[in-house]
PDB file as gemmi writes it, atoms N, CA and C in Angstrom:
CRYST1    1.000    1.000    1.000  90.00  90.00  90.00 P 1                      
ATOM      1  N   UNK A   1      30.765  -7.567  -4.267  1.00  0.00           N  
ATOM      2  CA  UNK A   1      29.619  -6.890  -3.691  1.00  0.00           C  
ATOM      3  C   UNK A   1      28.645  -6.451  -4.792  1.00  0.00           C  
ATOM      4  N   UNK A   2      29.199  -5.966  -5.910  1.00  0.00           N  
ATOM      5  CA  UNK A   2      28.327  -5.557  -7.011  1.00  0.00           C  
ATOM      6  C   UNK A   2      27.529  -6.730  -7.562  1.00  0.00           C  
ATOM      7  N   UNK A   3      28.139  -7.899  -7.601  1.00  0.00           N  
ATOM      8  CA  UNK A   3      27.437  -9.070  -8.112  1.00  0.00           C  
ATOM      9  C   UNK A   3      26.268  -9.447  -7.211  1.00  0.00           C  
ATOM     10  N   UNK A   4      26.434  -9.281  -5.897  1.00  0.00           N  
ATOM     11  CA  UNK A   4      25.335  -9.555  -4.968  1.00  0.00           C  
ATOM     12  C   UNK A   4      24.190  -8.572  -5.143  1.00  0.00           C  
ATOM     13  N   UNK A   5      24.534  -7.315  -5.350  1.00  0.00           N  
ATOM     14  CA  UNK A   5      23.498  -6.302  -5.550  1.00  0.00           C  
ATOM     15  C   UNK A   5      22.727  -6.576  -6.833  1.00  0.00           C  
ATOM     16  N   UNK A   6      23.448  -6.865  -7.913  1.00  0.00           N  
ATOM     17  CA  UNK A   6      22.783  -7.143  -9.181  1.00  0.00           C  
ATOM     18  C   UNK A   6      21.977  -8.440  -9.128  1.00  0.00           C  
ATOM     19  N   UNK A   7      22.440  -9.418  -8.393  1.00  0.00           N  
ATOM     20  CA  UNK A   7      21.674 -10.659  -8.228  1.00  0.00           C  
ATOM     21  C   UNK A   7      20.381 -10.393  -7.477  1.00  0.00           C  
ATOM     22  N   UNK A   8      20.451  -9.567  -6.437  1.00  0.00           N  
ATOM     23  CA  UNK A   8      19.244  -9.210  -5.686  1.00  0.00           C  
ATOM     24  C   UNK A   8      18.268  -8.412  -6.527  1.00  0.00           C  
ATOM     25  N   UNK A   9      18.781  -7.493  -7.340  1.00  0.00           N  
ATOM     26  CA  UNK A   9      17.902  -6.700  -8.200  1.00  0.00           C  
ATOM     27  C   UNK A   9      17.289  -7.539  -9.310  1.00  0.00           C  
ATOM     28  N   UNK A  10      18.040  -8.467  -9.851  1.00  0.00           N  
ATOM     29  CA  UNK A  10      17.467  -9.327 -10.893  1.00  0.00           C  
ATOM     30  C   UNK A  10      16.384 -10.231 -10.301  1.00  0.00           C  
ATOM     31  N   UNK A  11      16.577 -10.662  -9.069  1.00  0.00           N  
ATOM     32  CA  UNK A  11      15.536 -11.460  -8.408  1.00  0.00           C  
ATOM     33  C   UNK A  11      14.317 -10.609  -8.100  1.00  0.00           C  
ATOM     34  N   UNK A  12      14.554  -9.343  -7.779  1.00  0.00           N  
ATOM     35  CA  UNK A  12      13.455  -8.425  -7.489  1.00  0.00           C  
ATOM     36  C   UNK A  12      12.590  -8.209  -8.718  1.00  0.00           C  
ATOM     37  N   UNK A  13      13.198  -8.053  -9.883  1.00  0.00           N  
ATOM     38  CA  UNK A  13      12.438  -7.820 -11.109  1.00  0.00           C  
ATOM     39  C   UNK A  13      11.594  -9.023 -11.491  1.00  0.00           C  
ATOM     40  N   UNK A  14      11.961 -10.211 -11.042  1.00  0.00           N  
ATOM     41  CA  UNK A  14      11.207 -11.419 -11.358  1.00  0.00           C  
ATOM     42  C   UNK A  14      10.123 -11.718 -10.328  1.00  0.00           C  
ATOM     43  N   UNK A  15      10.106 -10.985  -9.235  1.00  0.00           N  
ATOM     44  CA  UNK A  15       9.184 -11.252  -8.136  1.00  0.00           C  
ATOM     45  C   UNK A  15       7.792 -10.713  -8.454  1.00  0.00           C  
ATOM     46  N   UNK A  16       6.790 -11.563  -8.322  1.00  0.00           N  
ATOM     47  CA  UNK A  16       5.414 -11.182  -8.620  1.00  0.00           C  
ATOM     48  C   UNK A  16       4.869 -10.193  -7.591  1.00  0.00           C  
ATOM     49  N   UNK A  17       5.234 -10.314  -6.329  1.00  0.00           N  
ATOM     50  CA  UNK A  17       4.745  -9.396  -5.296  1.00  0.00           C  
ATOM     51  C   UNK A  17       5.236  -7.975  -5.565  1.00  0.00           C  
ATOM     52  N   UNK A  18       6.462  -7.842  -6.051  1.00  0.00           N  
ATOM     53  CA  UNK A  18       6.989  -6.520  -6.394  1.00  0.00           C  
ATOM     54  C   UNK A  18       6.150  -5.868  -7.474  1.00  0.00           C  
ATOM     55  N   UNK A  19       5.820  -6.615  -8.513  1.00  0.00           N  
ATOM     56  CA  UNK A  19       5.056  -6.046  -9.607  1.00  0.00           C  
ATOM     57  C   UNK A  19       3.622  -5.731  -9.203  1.00  0.00           C  
ATOM     58  N   UNK A  20       3.043  -6.538  -8.343  1.00  0.00           N  
ATOM     59  CA  UNK A  20       1.690  -6.243  -7.857  1.00  0.00           C  
ATOM     60  C   UNK A  20       1.692  -4.953  -7.042  1.00  0.00           C  
ATOM     61  N   UNK A  21       2.633  -4.833  -6.129  1.00  0.00           N  
ATOM     62  CA  UNK A  21       2.726  -3.600  -5.327  1.00  0.00           C  
ATOM     63  C   UNK A  21       3.048  -2.394  -6.210  1.00  0.00           C  
ATOM     64  N   UNK A  22       3.912  -2.590  -7.198  1.00  0.00           N  
ATOM     65  CA  UNK A  22       4.258  -1.510  -8.108  1.00  0.00           C  
ATOM     66  C   UNK A  22       3.042  -1.046  -8.899  1.00  0.00           C  
ATOM     67  N   UNK A  23       2.264  -1.972  -9.417  1.00  0.00           N  
ATOM     68  CA  UNK A  23       1.087  -1.610 -10.200  1.00  0.00           C  
ATOM     69  C   UNK A  23       0.000  -0.969  -9.346  1.00  0.00           C  
ATOM     70  N   UNK A  24      -0.167  -1.445  -8.116  1.00  0.00           N  
ATOM     71  CA  UNK A  24      -1.144  -0.835  -7.210  1.00  0.00           C  
ATOM     72  C   UNK A  24      -0.745   0.603  -6.896  1.00  0.00           C  
ATOM     73  N   UNK A  25       0.515   0.831  -6.611  1.00  0.00           N  
ATOM     74  CA  UNK A  25       0.965   2.181  -6.298  1.00  0.00           C  
ATOM     75  C   UNK A  25       0.890   3.087  -7.526  1.00  0.00           C  
ATOM     76  N   UNK A  26       1.180   2.553  -8.699  1.00  0.00           N  
ATOM     77  CA  UNK A  26       1.065   3.336  -9.925  1.00  0.00           C  
ATOM     78  C   UNK A  26      -0.389   3.725 -10.182  1.00  0.00           C  
ATOM     79  N   UNK A  27      -1.301   2.763 -10.004  1.00  0.00           N  
ATOM     80  CA  UNK A  27      -2.727   3.045 -10.207  1.00  0.00           C  
ATOM     81  C   UNK A  27      -3.222   4.099  -9.221  1.00  0.00           C  
ATOM     82  N   UNK A  28      -2.785   4.016  -7.975  1.00  0.00           N  
ATOM     83  CA  UNK A  28      -3.183   5.034  -7.006  1.00  0.00           C  
ATOM     84  C   UNK A  28      -2.584   6.389  -7.333  1.00  0.00           C  
ATOM     85  N   UNK A  29      -1.367   6.388  -7.858  1.00  0.00           N  
ATOM     86  CA  UNK A  29      -0.728   7.634  -8.246  1.00  0.00           C  
ATOM     87  C   UNK A  29      -1.441   8.327  -9.388  1.00  0.00           C  
ATOM     88  N   UNK A  30      -2.115   7.559 -10.225  1.00  0.00           N  
ATOM     89  CA  UNK A  30      -2.896   8.141 -11.312  1.00  0.00           C  
ATOM     90  C   UNK A  30      -4.308   8.479 -10.826  1.00  0.00           C  
ATOM     91  N   UNK A  31      -4.905   7.597 -10.041  1.00  0.00           N  
ATOM     92  CA  UNK A  31      -6.293   7.761  -9.610  1.00  0.00           C  
ATOM     93  C   UNK A  31      -6.490   8.956  -8.678  1.00  0.00           C  
ATOM     94  N   UNK A  32      -5.624   9.127  -7.701  1.00  0.00           N  
ATOM     95  CA  UNK A  32      -5.839  10.173  -6.695  1.00  0.00           C  
ATOM     96  C   UNK A  32      -5.851  11.586  -7.283  1.00  0.00           C  
ATOM     97  N   UNK A  33      -4.902  11.986  -8.122  1.00  0.00           N  
ATOM     98  CA  UNK A  33      -4.984  13.333  -8.691  1.00  0.00           C  
ATOM     99  C   UNK A  33      -6.194  13.533  -9.616  1.00  0.00           C  
ATOM    100  N   UNK A  34      -6.511  12.512 -10.415  1.00  0.00           N  
ATOM    101  CA  UNK A  34      -7.655  12.633 -11.310  1.00  0.00           C  
ATOM    102  C   UNK A  34      -8.940  12.745 -10.506  1.00  0.00           C  
ATOM    103  N   UNK A  35      -9.061  11.955  -9.470  1.00  0.00           N  
ATOM    104  CA  UNK A  35     -10.250  12.001  -8.623  1.00  0.00           C  
ATOM    105  C   UNK A  35     -10.376  13.361  -7.934  1.00  0.00           C  
ATOM    106  N   UNK A  36      -9.288  13.894  -7.412  1.00  0.00           N  
ATOM    107  CA  UNK A  36      -9.358  15.203  -6.758  1.00  0.00           C  
ATOM    108  C   UNK A  36      -9.705  16.300  -7.751  1.00  0.00           C  
ATOM    109  N   UNK A  37      -9.177  16.214  -8.955  1.00  0.00           N  
ATOM    110  CA  UNK A  37      -9.500  17.210  -9.969  1.00  0.00           C  
ATOM    111  C   UNK A  37     -10.977  17.137 -10.348  1.00  0.00           C  
ATOM    112  N   UNK A  38     -11.502  15.933 -10.515  1.00  0.00           N  
ATOM    113  CA  UNK A  38     -12.923  15.782 -10.854  1.00  0.00           C  
ATOM    114  C   UNK A  38     -13.820  16.280  -9.725  1.00  0.00           C  
ATOM    115  N   UNK A  39     -13.423  16.036  -8.484  1.00  0.00           N  
ATOM    116  CA  UNK A  39     -14.203  16.549  -7.362  1.00  0.00           C  
ATOM    117  C   UNK A  39     -14.132  18.067  -7.279  1.00  0.00           C  
ATOM    118  N   UNK A  40     -12.990  18.654  -7.629  1.00  0.00           N  
ATOM    119  CA  UNK A  40     -12.897  20.115  -7.619  1.00  0.00           C  
ATOM    120  C   UNK A  40     -13.803  20.725  -8.676  1.00  0.00           C  
ATOM    121  N   UNK A  41     -13.978  20.036  -9.785  1.00  0.00           N  
ATOM    122  CA  UNK A  41     -14.907  20.520 -10.808  1.00  0.00           C  
ATOM    123  C   UNK A  41     -16.349  20.342 -10.334  1.00  0.00           C  
ATOM    124  N   UNK A  42     -16.646  19.181  -9.748  1.00  0.00           N  
ATOM    125  CA  UNK A  42     -18.009  18.896  -9.309  1.00  0.00           C  
ATOM    126  C   UNK A  42     -18.464  19.834  -8.196  1.00  0.00           C  
ATOM    127  N   UNK A  43     -17.607  20.083  -7.217  1.00  0.00           N  
ATOM    128  CA  UNK A  43     -17.994  20.903  -6.071  1.00  0.00           C  
ATOM    129  C   UNK A  43     -17.521  22.344  -6.184  1.00  0.00           C  
ATOM    130  N   UNK A  44     -16.950  22.707  -7.328  1.00  0.00           N  
ATOM    131  CA  UNK A  44     -16.564  24.072  -7.667  1.00  0.00           C  
ATOM    132  C   UNK A  44     -15.635  24.713  -6.641  1.00  0.00           C  
ATOM    133  N   UNK A  45     -14.537  24.050  -6.371  1.00  0.00           N  
ATOM    134  CA  UNK A  45     -13.486  24.665  -5.567  1.00  0.00           C  
ATOM    135  C   UNK A  45     -12.183  24.569  -6.334  1.00  0.00           C  
ATOM    136  N   UNK A  46     -11.229  25.374  -5.919  1.00  0.00           N  
ATOM    137  CA  UNK A  46      -9.960  25.427  -6.635  1.00  0.00           C  
ATOM    138  C   UNK A  46      -9.140  24.166  -6.368  1.00  0.00           C  
ATOM    139  N   UNK A  47      -8.642  23.577  -7.434  1.00  0.00           N  
ATOM    140  CA  UNK A  47      -7.814  22.378  -7.321  1.00  0.00           C  
ATOM    141  C   UNK A  47      -6.426  22.792  -6.844  1.00  0.00           C  
ATOM    142  N   UNK A  48      -6.002  22.215  -5.739  1.00  0.00           N  
ATOM    143  CA  UNK A  48      -4.696  22.533  -5.163  1.00  0.00           C  
ATOM    144  C   UNK A  48      -3.876  21.245  -5.084  1.00  0.00           C  
ATOM    145  N   UNK A  49      -2.783  21.151  -5.847  1.00  0.00           N  
ATOM    146  CA  UNK A  49      -1.981  19.920  -5.821  1.00  0.00           C  
ATOM    147  C   UNK A  49      -1.326  19.657  -4.468  1.00  0.00           C  
ATOM    148  N   UNK A  50      -1.263  20.646  -3.603  1.00  0.00           N  
ATOM    149  CA  UNK A  50      -0.685  20.433  -2.277  1.00  0.00           C  
ATOM    150  C   UNK A  50      -1.489  19.431  -1.463  1.00  0.00           C  
ATOM    151  N   UNK A  51      -2.773  19.326  -1.753  1.00  0.00           N  
ATOM    152  CA  UNK A  51      -3.605  18.359  -1.026  1.00  0.00           C  
ATOM    153  C   UNK A  51      -3.188  16.928  -1.324  1.00  0.00           C  
ATOM    154  N   UNK A  52      -2.589  16.700  -2.478  1.00  0.00           N  
ATOM    155  CA  UNK A  52      -2.224  15.349  -2.896  1.00  0.00           C  
ATOM    156  C   UNK A  52      -0.992  14.819  -2.187  1.00  0.00           C  
ATOM    157  N   UNK A  53      -0.237  15.697  -1.585  1.00  0.00           N  
ATOM    158  CA  UNK A  53       1.038  15.313  -1.001  1.00  0.00           C  
ATOM    159  C   UNK A  53       0.879  14.241   0.078  1.00  0.00           C  
ATOM    160  N   UNK A  54      -0.077  14.393   0.949  1.00  0.00           N  
ATOM    161  CA  UNK A  54      -0.235  13.449   2.058  1.00  0.00           C  
ATOM    162  C   UNK A  54      -1.312  12.390   1.809  1.00  0.00           C  
ATOM    163  N   UNK A  55      -1.997  12.448   0.678  1.00  0.00           N  
ATOM    164  CA  UNK A  55      -2.988  11.414   0.386  1.00  0.00           C  
ATOM    165  C   UNK A  55      -2.331  10.101  -0.003  1.00  0.00           C  
ATOM    166  N   UNK A  56      -1.151  10.148  -0.550  1.00  0.00           N  
ATOM    167  CA  UNK A  56      -0.457   8.970  -1.040  1.00  0.00           C  
ATOM    168  C   UNK A  56       0.246   8.211   0.086  1.00  0.00           C  
ATOM    169  N   UNK A  57       0.577   8.901   1.157  1.00  0.00           N  
ATOM    170  CA  UNK A  57       1.365   8.321   2.249  1.00  0.00           C  
ATOM    171  C   UNK A  57       0.705   7.112   2.923  1.00  0.00           C  
ATOM    172  N   UNK A  58      -0.589   7.114   3.226  1.00  0.00           N  
ATOM    173  CA  UNK A  58      -1.162   5.925   3.877  1.00  0.00           C  
ATOM    174  C   UNK A  58      -1.071   4.670   3.016  1.00  0.00           C  
ATOM    175  N   UNK A  59      -1.178   4.838   1.716  1.00  0.00           N  
ATOM    176  CA  UNK A  59      -1.102   3.674   0.836  1.00  0.00           C  
ATOM    177  C   UNK A  59       0.314   3.125   0.764  1.00  0.00           C  
ATOM    178  N   UNK A  60       1.288   4.011   0.826  1.00  0.00           N  
ATOM    179  CA  UNK A  60       2.683   3.563   0.863  1.00  0.00           C  
ATOM    180  C   UNK A  60       2.929   2.805   2.164  1.00  0.00           C  
ATOM    181  N   UNK A  61       2.361   3.291   3.245  1.00  0.00           N  
ATOM    182  CA  UNK A  61       2.542   2.638   4.547  1.00  0.00           C  
ATOM    183  C   UNK A  61       1.837   1.289   4.619  1.00  0.00           C  
ATOM    184  N   UNK A  62       0.902   1.037   3.738  1.00  0.00           N  
ATOM    185  CA  UNK A  62       0.240  -0.266   3.709  1.00  0.00           C  
ATOM    186  C   UNK A  62       0.923  -1.252   2.770  1.00  0.00           C  
ATOM    187  N   UNK A  63       1.349  -0.789   1.610  1.00  0.00           N  
ATOM    188  CA  UNK A  63       1.923  -1.716   0.640  1.00  0.00           C  
ATOM    189  C   UNK A  63       3.402  -2.007   0.888  1.00  0.00           C  
ATOM    190  N   UNK A  64       4.154  -1.048   1.357  1.00  0.00           N  
ATOM    191  CA  UNK A  64       5.591  -1.269   1.580  1.00  0.00           C  
ATOM    192  C   UNK A  64       5.865  -2.362   2.614  1.00  0.00           C  
ATOM    193  N   UNK A  65       5.205  -2.371   3.780  1.00  0.00           N  
ATOM    194  CA  UNK A  65       5.476  -3.461   4.727  1.00  0.00           C  
ATOM    195  C   UNK A  65       5.078  -4.840   4.203  1.00  0.00           C  
ATOM    196  N   UNK A  66       4.028  -4.900   3.402  1.00  0.00           N  
ATOM    197  CA  UNK A  66       3.627  -6.186   2.838  1.00  0.00           C  
ATOM    198  C   UNK A  66       4.720  -6.712   1.926  1.00  0.00           C  
ATOM    199  N   UNK A  67       5.203  -5.849   1.038  1.00  0.00           N  
ATOM    200  CA  UNK A  67       6.239  -6.284   0.108  1.00  0.00           C  
ATOM    201  C   UNK A  67       7.543  -6.584   0.821  1.00  0.00           C  
ATOM    202  N   UNK A  68       7.959  -5.742   1.740  1.00  0.00           N  
ATOM    203  CA  UNK A  68       9.237  -5.933   2.432  1.00  0.00           C  
ATOM    204  C   UNK A  68       9.210  -7.212   3.257  1.00  0.00           C  
ATOM    205  N   UNK A  69       8.101  -7.486   3.919  1.00  0.00           N  
ATOM    206  CA  UNK A  69       8.032  -8.713   4.717  1.00  0.00           C  
ATOM    207  C   UNK A  69       8.087  -9.949   3.835  1.00  0.00           C  
ATOM    208  N   UNK A  70       7.449  -9.908   2.676  1.00  0.00           N  
ATOM    209  CA  UNK A  70       7.525 -11.051   1.763  1.00  0.00           C  
ATOM    210  C   UNK A  70       8.928 -11.227   1.206  1.00  0.00           C  
ATOM    211  N   UNK A  71       9.557 -10.124   0.843  1.00  0.00           N  
ATOM    212  CA  UNK A  71      10.874 -10.197   0.216  1.00  0.00           C  
ATOM    213  C   UNK A  71      11.950 -10.594   1.219  1.00  0.00           C  
ATOM    214  N   UNK A  72      11.936 -10.001   2.408  1.00  0.00           N  
ATOM    215  CA  UNK A  72      12.941 -10.334   3.410  1.00  0.00           C  
ATOM    216  C   UNK A  72      12.670 -11.680   4.057  1.00  0.00           C  
ATOM    217  N   UNK A  73      11.414 -12.088   4.119  1.00  0.00           N  
ATOM    218  CA  UNK A  73      11.085 -13.391   4.681  1.00  0.00           C  
ATOM    219  C   UNK A  73      11.683 -14.518   3.865  1.00  0.00           C  
ATOM    220  N   UNK A  74      11.693 -14.364   2.553  1.00  0.00           N  
ATOM    221  CA  UNK A  74      12.293 -15.374   1.674  1.00  0.00           C  
ATOM    222  C   UNK A  74      13.801 -15.410   1.895  1.00  0.00           C  
ATOM    223  N   UNK A  75      14.431 -14.237   2.026  1.00  0.00           N  
ATOM    224  CA  UNK A  75      15.878 -14.201   2.280  1.00  0.00           C  
ATOM    225  C   UNK A  75      16.205 -14.892   3.606  1.00  0.00           C  
ATOM    226  N   UNK A  76      15.411 -14.628   4.622  1.00  0.00           N  
ATOM    227  CA  UNK A  76      15.667 -15.217   5.931  1.00  0.00           C  
ATOM    228  C   UNK A  76      15.477 -16.730   5.908  1.00  0.00           C  
ATOM    229  N   UNK A  77      14.434 -17.184   5.226  1.00  0.00           N  
ATOM    230  CA  UNK A  77      14.190 -18.611   5.192  1.00  0.00           C  
ATOM    231  C   UNK A  77      15.210 -19.347   4.333  1.00  0.00           C  
ATOM    232  N   UNK A  78      15.811 -18.625   3.373  1.00  0.00           N  
ATOM    233  CA  UNK A  78      16.870 -19.228   2.547  1.00  0.00           C  
ATOM    234  C   UNK A  78      18.204 -19.273   3.276  1.00  0.00           C  
ATOM    235  N   UNK A  79      18.321 -18.589   4.402  1.00  0.00           N  
ATOM    236  CA  UNK A  79      19.525 -18.642   5.196  1.00  0.00           C  
ATOM    237  C   UNK A  79      20.524 -17.525   4.921  1.00  0.00           C  
ATOM    238  N   UNK A  80      20.083 -16.465   4.262  1.00  0.00           N  
ATOM    239  CA  UNK A  80      20.994 -15.349   4.010  1.00  0.00           C  
ATOM    240  C   UNK A  80      20.749 -14.218   4.982  1.00  0.00           C  
TER     241      UNK A  80                                                      
END                                                                             
């Protein structure tokens, strides 16, 4: 069972869709807090990190299904 898990993870690290989704989510994770901080300076209101909690969720809901469907679709078409 461990060999199957490690084989799946090694295939995951080589997958281009995984890295694209990972980089998009990383960029959004950096962009959203910086953007909110800059807007708090521009419009002179107090920066509250609590606002960031739910801003990231819609992007996760968009990128995760794309990646999961691509990754599981290959497994299904391969017959596993």
